[in-house]
C-alpha positions in Angstrom: -9.8 15.1 10.6 -12.2 18.1 10.4 -12.1 19.9 13.8 -15.9 20.6 13.4 -16.7 17.0 13.9 -17.5 15.7 10.4 -19.4 12.8 11.9 -22.4 15.0 12.6 -22.3 17.1 9.3 -24.5 16.5 6.3 -22.6 17.2 3.0 -23.9 17.5 -0.5 -22.6 15.9 -3.7 -23.5 16.8 -7.2 -22.3 17.2 -10.7 -19.6 19.7 -11.6 -22.3 22.0 -12.9 -23.7 24.8 -10.6 -26.7 22.7 -9.5 -25.9 20.6 -6.5 -27.7 17.4 -5.8 -28.0 15.8 -2.3 -26.8 12.2 -2.6 -29.5 9.8 -1.5 -32.2 12.5 -2.0 -34.0 10.5 -4.7 -32.1 7.2 -4.4 -31.1 7.3 -8.1 -27.8 5.9 -9.3 -27.1 9.2 -11.0 -26.3 10.7 -7.6 -23.6 8.1 -6.9 -19.9 9.1 -7.1 -18.4 9.1 -10.7 -16.0 11.2 -12.7 -17.3 14.7 -13.2 -19.2 14.8 -9.9 -18.3 17.4 -7.2 -18.5 16.6 -3.5 -18.8 19.5 -1.1 -17.7 19.5 2.5 -20.6 21.3 4.1 -18.7 22.4 7.1 -15.9 24.2 5.2 -17.6 24.5 1.7 -14.4 23.0 0.2 -15.1 21.0 -2.9 -13.7 17.8 -4.5 -14.2 17.3 -8.2 -13.9 13.6 -9.0 -11.5 13.2 -12.0 -10.9 9.5 -12.4 -11.2 6.3 -10.4 -7.6 5.3 -9.4 -8.4 2.2 -7.3 -10.5 0.7 -4.6 -10.2 -1.0 -1.2 -12.0 -3.7 0.8 -11.8 -6.2 -2.1 -13.1 -3.6 -4.6 -16.2 -2.7 -2.7 -15.3 1.0 -2.1 -13.8 3.3 -4.7 -10.9 5.7 -4.5 -10.8 8.7 -6.9 -8.3 11.3 -8.0 -10.0 14.5 -7.1 -9.3 18.2 -7.7 -9.4 19.9 -4.3 -10.6 23.5 -4.1 -10.5 25.5 -0.9 -13.4 27.8 0.0 -12.4 31.4 0.7 -15.2 33.5 2.1 -14.2 36.7 0.3 -13.6 35.1 -3.1 -16.1 34.3 -5.8 -15.9 30.6 -5.1 -13.6 27.7 -4.1 -10.0 28.1 -5.3 -8.3 25.1 -6.8 -5.4 23.9 -4.6 -4.3 20.7 -6.4 -5.1 17.0 -6.6 -5.9 14.6 -3.7 -7.0 11.0 -3.4 -10.5 10.6 -2.1 -11.6 7.3 -0.5 -15.4 6.9 -0.5 -17.5 4.6 1.7 -21.2 4.1 1.3 -22.3 3.7 4.9 -25.6 2.1 3.9 -23.8 -0.7 2.0 -20.5 -1.0 3.8 -21.1 -0.7 7.6 -18.0 -2.8 8.4 -15.7 -0.5 6.4 -17.3 2.5 8.1 -16.6 1.1 11.5 -13.0 0.3 10.5 -12.4 3.9 9.3 -13.8 5.2 12.6 -11.4 3.0 14.6 -8.4 4.0 12.4 -9.2 7.7 12.9 -8.9 7.3 16.6 -5.5 5.6 16.1 -4.1 8.3 13.9 -4.9 11.1 16.4 -2.0 9.9 18.6 0.7 9.1 16.0 3.7 11.4 15.4 4.1 13.0 12.0 6.5 11.4 9.5 7.0 12.6 5.9 7.4 9.0 4.8 3.8 8.0 5.8 0.8 9.0 3.7 -1.6 10.5 6.3 -5.3 11.5 5.9 -6.0 15.3 5.5 -9.7 15.5 5.9 -12.6 13.2 6.8 -16.2 14.3 6.3 -19.7 13.0 5.5 -21.5 13.5 2.2 -25.0 12.4 2.9 -24.7 8.6 3.2 -21.0 8.7 2.2 -18.0 8.9 4.4 -15.1 10.6 2.5 -11.4 10.4 3.4 -9.0 12.8 1.7 -5.2 12.1 1.6 -2.3 13.1 -0.7 -2.4 12.0 -4.3 0.5 9.8 -5.4 0.8 10.2 -9.2 2.4 6.9 -10.1 0.3 4.7 -7.9 1.7 1.8 -5.9 5.0 0.1 -6.7 3.1 -3.1 -7.5 1.1 -1.2 -10.0 4.2 0.3 -11.6 6.0 -3.1 -11.8 2.9 -4.6 -13.5 3.5 -2.3 -16.5 7.2 -3.4 -16.9 8.2 -6.4 -19.0 10.1 -8.0 -16.2 7.4 -7.3 -13.6 10.0 -6.9 -10.9 12.5 -4.4 -9.5 16.3 -4.7 -10.0 18.0 -5.6 -6.8 20.1 -2.4 -6.7 16.9 -0.4 -6.4 15.3 -2.4 -3.6 17.4 -0.8 -0.8 16.4 2.6 -2.1 12.7 1.7 -1.8 12.8 -0.2 1.5 14.9 2.4 3.2 12.0 4.9 2.9 9.6 2.2 4.2 11.9 1.5 7.2 12.2 5.2 8.0 8.3 5.4 8.2 8.2 2.3 10.4 10.9 3.6 12.7 9.8 7.2 13.0 6.0 6.8 13.2 4.4 3.3 13.2 6.9 1.6 15.5 7.8 4.8 17.4 8.7 3.7 21.0 6.5 6.4 22.6 3.3 5.0 21.2 4.1 2.0 19.0 1.5 0.4 16.7 1.6 -2.1 13.9 1.2 -1.7 10.2 -0.4 -5.1 9.7 -0.7 -5.0 5.8 2.8 -4.0 4.7 3.4 -5.1 1.0 4.4 -3.7 -2.4 0.9 -2.4 -2.9 1.2 -0.1 0.1 4.4 1.6 -1.2 3.4 4.6 -3.4 5.4 6.8 -5.7 4.8 10.4 -6.6 6.5 12.6 -9.2 6.2 16.4 -8.7 5.0 18.0 -11.9 7.1 21.1 -11.4 10.4 19.7 -10.2 10.3 16.1 -11.4 11.2 15.1 -7.8 10.4 11.5 -7.0 9.1 10.6 -3.5 8.3 7.2 -2.0 5.7 7.0 0.8 4.1 4.2 2.7 0.3 4.0 2.9 -1.0 3.2 6.4 -4.6 2.3 7.4 -6.7 5.3 6.2 -4.6 5.8 3.0 -4.3 2.1 2.1 -6.0 1.0 -1.2 -5.4 -1.2 -4.2 -4.2 0.9 -7.1 -3.5 -1.8 -9.7 -5.7 -3.7 -12.0 -8.4 -5.9 -10.3 -7.3 -9.4 -9.5 -8.5 -11.9 -12.2 -10.4 -14.8 -10.6 -9.2 -18.1 -11.8 -5.5 -17.1 -11.9 -3.1 -19.9 -10.9 -1.5 -18.1 -8.0 -2.8 -16.4 -4.8 -4.0 -12.8 -5.0 -1.0 -10.5 -4.4 -3.4 -7.9 -3.0 -4.0 -10.2 0.0 -0.4 -11.1 0.5 -0.3 -9.6 4.0 -2.9 -12.3 5.0 -1.6 -15.5 3.2 2.0 -14.3 3.6 1.7 -13.2 7.3 4.3 -14.1 9.9 4.0 -17.6 11.5 2.8 -16.2 14.8 0.0 -14.3 13.0 -1.0 -16.7 10.2 -4.2 -18.5 11.2 -4.4 -16.8 14.5 -7.3 -14.6 15.6 -5.3 -13.2 18.6 -4.4 -9.6 17.7 -1.8 -9.7 20.5 0.4 -11.9 18.3 0.9 -8.9 16.0 3.9 -6.7 16.7 6.6 -4.7 15.0 8.4 -8.0 14.3 5.5 -9.3 12.3 5.8 -6.2 10.2 9.5 -7.0 9.7 8.5 -10.5 8.4 6.2 -8.7 5.9 9.1 -6.5 4.9 11.0 -9.7 4.0 8.0 -11.0 2.0 7.8 -7.6 0.2 11.5 -7.8 -0.7 10.8 -11.2 -2.3 7.8 -9.9 -4.3 9.8 -6.9 -5.5 12.8 -8.9 -6.7 10.9 -11.9 -8.2 7.6 -10.3 -9.2 4.3 -12.0 -8.0 5.2 -14.9 -5.8 4.3 -18.3 -7.4 2.4 -19.8 -4.6 -1.0 -21.6 -4.6 -1.3 -22.0 -0.8 0.6 -21.4 2.4 2.4 -24.8 2.0 4.1 -23.4 -1.2 5.2 -20.3 0.6 6.6 -22.2 3.6 8.5 -24.5 1.2 10.1 -21.5 -0.6 11.1 -19.9 2.7 12.5 -23.1 4.1 14.5 -23.7 0.9 15.9 -20.2 1.0 17.0 -20.6 4.6 18.5 -24.0 3.8 20.5 -23.0 0.7 21.2 -19.4 1.9 21.5 -18.6 -1.9 18.5 -17.3 -3.7 17.7 -18.9 -7.1 16.9 -17.0 -10.3 13.3 -18.3 -10.3 11.1 -19.3 -7.5 8.6 -20.9 -9.9 11.3 -23.4 -11.1 11.9 -24.3 -7.4 8.3 -25.2 -7.0 8.2 -27.1 -10.3 11.2 -29.2 -9.3 9.6 -30.1 -6.0 6.4 -31.2 -7.7 8.0 -33.1 -10.5 10.6 -34.7 -8.3 12.8 -34.9 -11.4 15.9 -33.0 -12.0 17.7 -32.3 -15.2 21.4 -33.0 -15.3 22.0 -29.3 -15.5 20.2 -28.8 -12.2 22.6 -31.1 -10.5 25.5 -28.7 -11.3 25.8 -26.1 -8.6 25.4 -22.6 -9.9 28.7 -20.9 -9.2 27.6 -17.4 -10.0 25.3 -15.8 -7.4 22.1 -14.2 -8.8 21.8 -11.8 -5.9 24.2 -10.1 -3.5 25.0 -11.7 -0.2 23.8 -8.4 1.6 20.4 -8.7 0.0 20.0 -12.4 0.8 21.1 -11.8 4.5 18.7 -8.9 4.9 15.7 -10.9 3.6 16.6 -14.0 5.6 17.0 -11.9 8.8 13.4 -10.7 8.4 12.1 -14.2 7.7 13.4 -15.8 10.9 10.9 -18.1 12.5 11.2 -16.7 15.9 10.0 -13.0 16.0 12.6 -12.2 18.7 15.3 -13.1 16.3 14.2 -10.6 13.6 15.7 -7.2 13.4 13.9 -3.9 14.2 13.5 -1.2 11.6 16.1 0.8 13.4 18.6 -2.1 13.4 18.0 -2.9 9.7 18.6 0.7 8.7 22.0 0.6 10.2 23.1 -2.2 7.9 25.2 -1.3 4.8 22.5 -2.5 2.4 20.6 0.8 1.9 21.7 3.5 -0.5 21.3 5.3 -3.9 18.0 7.1 -4.5 19.0 8.6 -7.9 18.9 5.2 -9.6 15.4 4.6 -8.5 14.4 8.0 -9.9 15.7 7.1 -13.3 13.8 3.7 -13.1 10.5 5.5 -12.4 11.0 8.3 -15.0 11.9 5.9 -17.8 8.4 5.9 -19.2 7.7 9.6 -18.6 
């Protein structure tokens, strides 16, 4: 957050040409954020050239842009380009609730320890009626967005420990840190972001948290058969959280439940549930059988049809997934939160390993 108190500064926004326009000055739509517009932090004179919209948050109400960040140097002829960032933009006149949420999240982040696995905000400043939040740009978007472009729409099991290990480190070292623990609340595949360094081809996996959370995939199509995966942390919340307005019910163990739900989404693709009853049925069946099927959708179809083909009566001898994966997921999805493992405990299991395989998976389309 800007040390000069960005909540009292007036910042200008304009096109990428030399002429700057103060947003809201004439109320015209031409002054609204769009590709090619430059936003200036009036306190520092740093600039943000909006390149392309890369997502949104709050159910699509507020945009997130890839922006070219240029730092102002007093003795230079103008701002010097320093690389790309993500810029979350909130119109305070239209979205007061989102503005209040960001203010609350800023206070939370002041006291959190630094962790390289968490995407943290870099700057927060006003641009007339806009509140802007800058945070690191993740070139490949979210893991959910990446998987949506692949034919299988899911992640091979041997890559899941690679991804979830980075998430668990972020939970252990920052969010669930014993000195000042907090709760993620929205952990899901859409909050796990991937970046490829242009110079080194190095792949990094980071967890978005509060200020840096946004939806990077395609907008959810209304009328689709199953529940919106962007809201999975709500309809897939832990039993002690689902349907409760008591925030005290949330804790690190409710995050661990969401980690289990995330593992199911990664290995199966979008979960085939129309309501919470479907999700509970799937989880109870997985607990009962202790062997995960090849398809969750077929599990639901069999329940609804109440008919089984002869081939379904024959027990599948060959396991689809490893016992270690199944045990890890089931441990996170235990009904009693006290029985679920902590991030620290889960990291000490033998399930988490090879990063190089995940790198090859991400780079396959590069």
